[in-house]
N, C-alpha and C positions, 0 to 999 in steps of 0.2 A: 236229300242223302248226300253224303260227303262222295267225291270222286278223287281216288287217289292214282296217278300215274306214275311212269316209270320215267328217270332220268338218263337219257343217252345221247352223248357229246353235245351237252347244253340245251337238249330241248326235252320237254315234256311229251313222253309218247305212250301210246297203249302197246300192248303185245302184238308180235307179228299175226297172232291168231286172232286177235279181237276178243279174246276171252275176258271175264271179269268175274272175280269171286266176291261173295258177300262177306263183311265182317261182322260179328253180330256181339253184341254187348254181353258180357257174363253176368251182368247185373240183372238181367231180364231177359236175355236172350234174343232181344231185338235187333234188326239189322240197322246198322249205323253207318257203314261205309261200303263201297264196290272198289275193289282194286284190279288194276289192269294186271294180267297174269302174263309173264313172259314165258318163252320155251329156250331150248339150247339156241337156237337162231338169235334170239335176243342177247342172250349172254354173250355169245360170241361178239355182236356189234359193241356192245359195250367194253369187251376188252380191246377191242381193236380201236375204239376210240380214244381209250386211256393211253394205248400205245403210240398212236400219233401224237398224242398231247405231250408225253413224256419229255421229249428233248427240249422242248419249249420252257415248260414248267420247271424242270431242272436245272436249267442255265440262268434262269432269272435270279437276280439278288435276292438274298435270304431277308434282307429288310424289306422287299416287295411282299413276299410271300407272309412275312411277320404282319404287315399291314393289312392284308387282304383277310388272313383269320381273325385279328381283330376286328375287322368291319364285319365279319361273318358271326362272331359272337355278340354284336350289338343287334344285329338283325334276329338273332334267336331269341334275345332278350325283349325285342318289341314283340315278338309272336309268342312269347312264352305261355300267355294265358291260352292261345288257340291251341297250340301243340299239346299242353297239359290237358286239355280236354279231350281231344281225339286221343290220347295215351290212356286216359282214364276211362273211355267209352270202349276202347277195344281191349283192355287186358284187366280191368277192374280195381287199380290202384286207386286208393284214395286222394281227391283231386289235391290237398295241398302237398301230398308226398311226389305226385305227379309233376307239379309246379316247381317242388325244390329239385327235382330230377334234371329238370330241363335248364333251369339256372346253373345247376351244377354243371351239366354238359357245356354251357356257354362258358364258366370259368376255367374246364377243360381246353376249350379253344384259346382262351386267352394264355395259358399255362404254356402251351407247346408252341405258340407263337413266339413266344420268348426262346423257349429252347431251341428252337431253330436257329437263333442267332449264334446260340453258343456251341456249335460245330467248330470245336477246336482241334487244331492239328498238331502235329511235333516236328519239329526240326533237330537233327540229330546230326553232330560233326564229326566226322572219322577221316582224320589226315587230308588228302587232297580229293575226297568225295564227302557228300551232303546228302542225308535220307531225310525225305519229306513223306511223313504220315498223315495221309488225308480222308476223311469219311465223305462217302458218296452215296446218294441214294440207291436203292436196289433196283427199283424199277417199276413196274406196274404191280399192285397189291391187290388182292381179293380180301374184302373184309366180310365175315360172316358172324353176323350176332343172333342172339337170342330175344325171346318175347317178355323176359322178366323186368329188364332193365334197358327198353329197346333205344333209348335216346342217348342215356349218359354212357352204356357200353360202347356204343357206336363212336361217342366223341373219344374215349379212348384210344380208338383206333383211326379214326379219320384225321384227329388232331396231330399224333406225332408224323402219320403218313405225309399229309400235307406238306407241314412244316420241314421234313427232311427233302422233299423236293419229289416224292412219288407221286404217280397217278394212281387214282382207285375206282375199284367195282365193288358196292356194297350189295348185300343180299340181306335184308331183315328177314326174321321168323314169319312164316306164313300165318301165324296166329295174331302176330301185333306188328303188321308192316306200317302203319297209316302215319304213326308220329315219327317214326324213324325217316319216314320219306319225306314227312314237311320238314324236319331237321335239315336234311341234305338240300333241299331246296332254297332254304333260309342261306345255307352256305354258298349253294351256287349262286345266289342273287347277289352275293357281295362283290359278283364282278370276276369269278374265276373263268379263265378261259375255256373254251368248249372241250369236253372229254377229260378234264382235270377230275372232276368227282362224278360217279355215274351211280346209278341204284336201279336194280332190277329187282322184279317179283316174282315168286314161284317155289315151287317144292325142291328140296333138297336133293332128290333122286334126278332132276333134271340141271334147273340152274345151278343148285350148290354143286354138283357133280362138275359141270363143265366149269365154274371157276376155279375147281381143284385141280381137274385133270388136263386142262388147256395148257398149252407150252407157254404162253403169253405171260402171266402172273410170274414173278419172281419170288414171290413170299405170297403166303397164306395167313391171316389171322383169324382163328376162330374162337368164338366161345359159346361153350353149349354142353351136351353130355359126351361124357368118357367114351362110349362106344363109337360116336362119330367121330371124336377125335382120334382114336385108333386108326378108323377108316382113312382119315386125311392125311396121318402120318404115313402109312403105307402107300398111298396113292401119290402123296407128294415125292417120296422117295424116287419114283422113277425118273424124276426131271432134277434130282436134289434141289428141290425148293427148299426155302428158308421157311420155318413154321413158328406160331406162337400158339400156342392151346392152351386156353383157361378152362377147364374141364369142371366135373362134380366134386363137390365137397361133403363132407360129414363131421362139421366140427364140433369138437368136444369144448365143453366149458366146465373148469375144476374151480369149486368152491372150498378153499381150506378154512379151518376152523377159526383162524385168526382175521378174517375176512370182513369187510363191512357187509353184513347180510342184507340190509336194506338196499344198498348200493347194487350188489350183486344180485337180488331179488328182481330190482327194477330192469338192471341191464339182459337178464335171461328173458323176462315178458317181452323186451322191445326186440331182441335178436332172435326169438326163437318164434314170434307172431308177427313181426313186423313185414309187410307185403304177403301176408299170409303164410310166411315162412317159405315163401319161392324166391329165395336169395341164395347165392351159391355160399355165402360165408354164413347163412343162418345157424344158430345154434341147434344142432342135432341131438346131442347127447349132454347130458348134464349129470356130472359125477362131484357129490357133497358129501364132505365129512360128516361122519355118522353123527357124531357128537352135536351137529348143529342141523341136520337134515331136516327134522321135523319144523323147525324155525323157519328155516327159508322156504321149505315146501307152503306153509302157511302164507307167507308172505307173498310168494308168487301166485297161489292160487288168489289171494284177495286182490292183486294188482290185474291178474287176467280176467277177474268178473268185472272189472270196471272198465275194461275194453267196450266200445260203442261199435255194435255191427251195424251196416247200412247200406243206403246207397252212397255209392263213393263220389258222386258230385256233391254230397254235401260236406262242406267245409268242416264241420262237427265229427264227422265218421273216423273212427279208427282203422277198422278192417273192412274191406270191401268184399266181393265173392273171390274165389280161385278163378284161375284163367280159363277153365274148361273142366268137363264131366270127368274126363280122363284122369286128372291130376286129382279132383276129389275122391275119385274111385281109389287110386292109389293111397292115396292117405287113409282111408276107411279100410283097405285091406291091410296096412301096415298096422293100424290099431287093434283090428280084430285077430290079428294073428299074435300081437303081444297079449292079448287077454287071454287067448286059448292057451298061452303059455304060462299065465299066472299073472300077468300084470293087472293092477287096477286102475282104473278112470277115477281121478278124483274131480275133475271137472271137464265139459264139452264133451268130445266123442261122438257128436252127432249134428245133422243140421239144425239150425236154429228155428224156432217156432216164428211163423208170421211170414216166412218168404217162400212162396210156393213156385217163384220162379227164380232163376238165376242160381250158381254153383256156391251157394254160401256154405260154410262150414264152421261150426264152432272152435275156438283156440282151445287145445287139449294139454290136460296135464296127467301124466302117467306116474305111476310108482311101480315098485316092485318088478322091475326089468332087469333084464340080464342079455348076455351077448348072443344067446341062442335066438334071440327075437329078430325079425327082418328090419326093425326100426332100430336097431343098434347096429346093424351091419349095412344097409342100404340107405340111400339117400333119398329120403320121403319128399322134400319139395311141398311140405304141407306144415299147418300149423299145429305142430306136436312137440311138447316138450317131456321128454322121458327121465325121469329122475332117478340116479341109481347112487347108493351110498358105498363110500370107501372107508378103509382104516387107517389107510398111512399115505405118505407121498408117493411111496416106492408104488403102491397098487394104482395110485389115481394115474400116475403117468403110463403105467403101462396099458391100463384100460383106455386111454386118450389115444394110445398110439396103436391100438388093436385094431385098424382099419387098411384098406389098401389107400385111402384117401390123404391128402395131407395140403389142404388150402388153408385152412384158417384155424386157429385155436384161441382159446381164452382163459385166463387165469385170473383168481381174485383172491388177495392175500394182501396183509399189511406187513409181513416180511420182505425187506429187500433181497436179503440172500436168498429167500426160497423161491422170490420171485424170478430172479436170473436163473438159479437152478433149474427150475421148471420150464422156463422159457426156452433155455438151450437144449433141452431134453425133448421137447416136444416136436415130432416130426412134421411139421408144417411151416409154408412159406411165409405166412404172417401170423404173429402171435400179440394178442393183445391182453396186457395186463392192468386190471383195474379200468379197463375202458370198453365200452359196448361196440366199437367198430375198429376195424383194422386197416381202414382205407385212409389214404393220405396222398394226395396225388405227387406230394413233394418225394416219396418212397416208393420202391419198386413194390409190384403186386403180382403174384403168381403162385403156382402150387408146386408141391413135393409128390413123389410116387405117382399114382394115377390121375392127379389133379393137375397134370399139365406141364407145359415144357414152354420157358422163355418168361419174359416179365413185360408187364403193362405198367404206365406211370412212372414218373421221376425221370431223369434224363436216360436211364436204362431203358424206358420205353421208347424214347425215340431213337437209339442206338440199335433196336431190333430192325428199323427200317431203313438202316445203313450198312454199306459196305466198306471195308477197310482197305485203302489201296498203299502201298509203299511205292515211294519215287526214289531213284538212286541217282544221283548226279556226279560225274565226274567233273572234276575243276581244271 
């Protein structure tokens, strides 16, 4: 069985309590790893270690940090197969998707290594004075990440933080801490000074709370549930800490009557069911022009039935299990609520046959849905595509915006004017037009409304880890 340790001050350590928790494979419920569990004392040690390392790390040339991050990316690539296997075994993601995630995380390290070199200031002349504007690292940062993309989302935080000159303490989700920890170990093995990068394991109530409440970290970056994000925002306000919050989503997809139906149907299946719908930018609500709804729905069902469910370590499998029974139960409850209120199940809606163990669930297509149903108001985080018809553009936009969330949205149309018009009216941080993903590391990512504060990726992502300083000189 694999043993996952914490990293504090450059050393692999167990928690002060000596306690370990078991991680179980959601595909068969077998124990696959034991994880060292920390407590408040371990979080404090990690933060103090990062605090000691900050002066040295922030003062070394950006070119040196760039080289170390590139070296770290190469080590991650060398270990990609092992990290991907651990990721699959702890959270159920198909192995080919896990490997893609790990390699993408390495690419993010490379990207931010170069962004760290582009920390450009300003020189302002004004008579007998000069003003210099510089950006400097904010300090120690706490990085708290979820279980659904445990490696890639950590890379989105670690990359810009280290490139900017910050030191960091990371806390992965207790559901899937192993792959994230191995990712951090790979980064550390590139030759980082002790204390620059730390990772601790434990519950949100203990470790997570300390990483937020302790006065040492000057910034908190969190990806997870909106309710937790609200608590972090309120708690961080006591010390006026900077925060980045990437929270829940409830992404709509609008398919207009002039769309390429085959393309839209394929994108719907990939974005609604990929990673078993356990993605913050998954399609949660599908709005289709009533004139093409029947054709579109038939194509979605056909593609859904072609998906292969099975052992996520099998490279030919499209969908593995959900991460936990709690996630599967929530999905089932949302479907039952919709059916009770008049929705129809066209495919799925139950556990697949032949899987006596594991948290498997069939990808589900619903029709005859409306906004009284939980599935159209709450984030399911499960493999369900509820399809609702609309009459015109005005109604489509109104329905899409009828949510407290605003992380992502998708539009399918062959009209350029309609695409621009609709994209500008949708209340979301990212809008994809005729594309199945809104993620591009060269562009900012973040939410509107209850979906978050701040931005990740692009040059704006690294700016989140910097403070602006004005230096005025008399001549």
